C-alpha positions in Angstrom: -22.4 22.4 -33.2 -22.9 21.1 -29.4 -26.3 19.7 -28.9 -27.7 19.4 -25.4 -30.1 16.5 -24.1 -32.1 17.7 -21.3 -34.7 16.5 -19.0 -37.5 18.8 -17.5 -40.1 18.1 -14.6 -43.4 19.5 -15.6 -46.4 20.7 -13.1 -48.2 17.5 -13.4 -45.1 15.6 -12.4 -44.4 14.0 -15.8 -40.8 14.6 -17.4 -40.2 15.7 -20.6 -36.9 14.8 -22.5 -35.8 17.1 -25.4 -32.6 18.0 -27.2 -31.5 21.6 -28.5 -28.1 23.6 -29.0 -29.5 26.8 -27.1 -31.2 25.8 -23.8 -32.2 29.0 -22.6 -33.7 29.7 -25.7 -35.4 26.2 -25.6 -36.8 26.8 -22.1 -38.1 29.8 -22.8 -40.4 28.4 -25.5 -41.5 25.9 -23.3 -42.2 28.0 -20.7 -44.5 30.1 -23.0 -46.1 27.3 -25.1 -43.9 28.0 -28.4 -42.0 24.9 -28.2 -43.1 21.2 -28.1 -47.4 21.0 -28.0 -46.3 18.7 -24.9 -46.2 21.9 -22.8 -49.6 23.4 -24.2 -51.3 21.7 -21.4 -48.6 21.7 -18.9 -45.9 24.3 -17.5 -42.0 23.3 -17.1 -41.0 23.6 -13.4 -37.3 22.4 -13.0 -34.5 21.8 -15.4 -33.6 18.3 -13.8 -30.6 17.0 -16.2 -28.6 18.7 -19.0 -26.1 16.5 -20.8 -23.7 18.3 -23.1 -21.1 17.3 -26.0 -23.4 16.1 -28.7 -23.8 15.8 -32.3 -27.3 16.4 -33.7 -27.1 12.2 -34.1 -25.7 11.1 -30.6 -28.3 14.1 -28.9 -31.3 12.3 -30.8 -29.8 8.5 -30.0 -29.5 9.8 -26.5 -32.9 11.3 -26.0 -34.4 8.0 -27.5 -32.7 6.0 -25.1 -33.7 8.4 -22.1 -37.4 8.3 -23.4 -37.3 4.2 -23.1 -35.9 4.3 -19.6 -38.3 3.3 -16.8 -39.6 6.7 -14.9 -37.6 5.0 -11.6 -34.3 5.1 -14.0 -35.0 8.4 -15.1 -35.3 9.6 -11.2 -31.7 8.8 -11.2 -30.3 11.0 -13.9 -29.8 14.0 -11.8 -27.7 12.8 -9.5 -25.6 10.9 -12.2 -21.8 12.2 -13.1 -23.0 13.2 -16.5 -25.2 15.5 -15.5 -23.8 19.1 -16.2 -25.8 20.6 -13.7 -24.2 18.8 -11.1 -20.9 20.6 -11.9 -19.2 23.0 -9.8 -18.2 25.1 -12.7 -21.5 25.3 -14.5 -22.7 28.7 -12.8 -26.2 28.8 -14.4 -29.3 27.8 -12.7 -32.0 27.4 -15.0 -34.9 27.3 -12.5 -35.0 31.0 -11.9 -35.3 31.3 -15.3 -38.4 28.9 -15.7 -40.0 31.2 -12.9 -39.2 34.4 -14.4 -41.1 33.0 -17.7 -43.8 31.7 -16.0 -44.0 35.1 -14.1 -44.3 37.0 -17.3 -46.7 34.6 -18.6 -49.0 34.5 -15.6 -48.7 37.4 -13.0 -50.8 35.4 -10.2 -48.1 32.7 -10.3 -46.2 34.8 -7.9 -49.3 35.5 -5.5 -49.0 33.5 -2.1 
């Protein structure tokens, strides 16, 4: 099974690192408060980093390694060559997905 490691920028400016086999499902869970407890007091704003090609074990190890990085080092991950989101053939953009879920949860989020 293909496990993914991801990094999300949150509404309070913090970064959240996690693993999943289905990034769309996991982002929806985070945005609706059904995922990690970490998102009960904040909202996911943007998917910054996505790393593919892991099994469960290597994804967990990579998640731990990223969590141990300094914030300045984590800030460099989105520009790295290992970021699947920067590949030209990676057609999906997850930021609109997060906005879509946030709007369904709070229609006032789109008010100017």
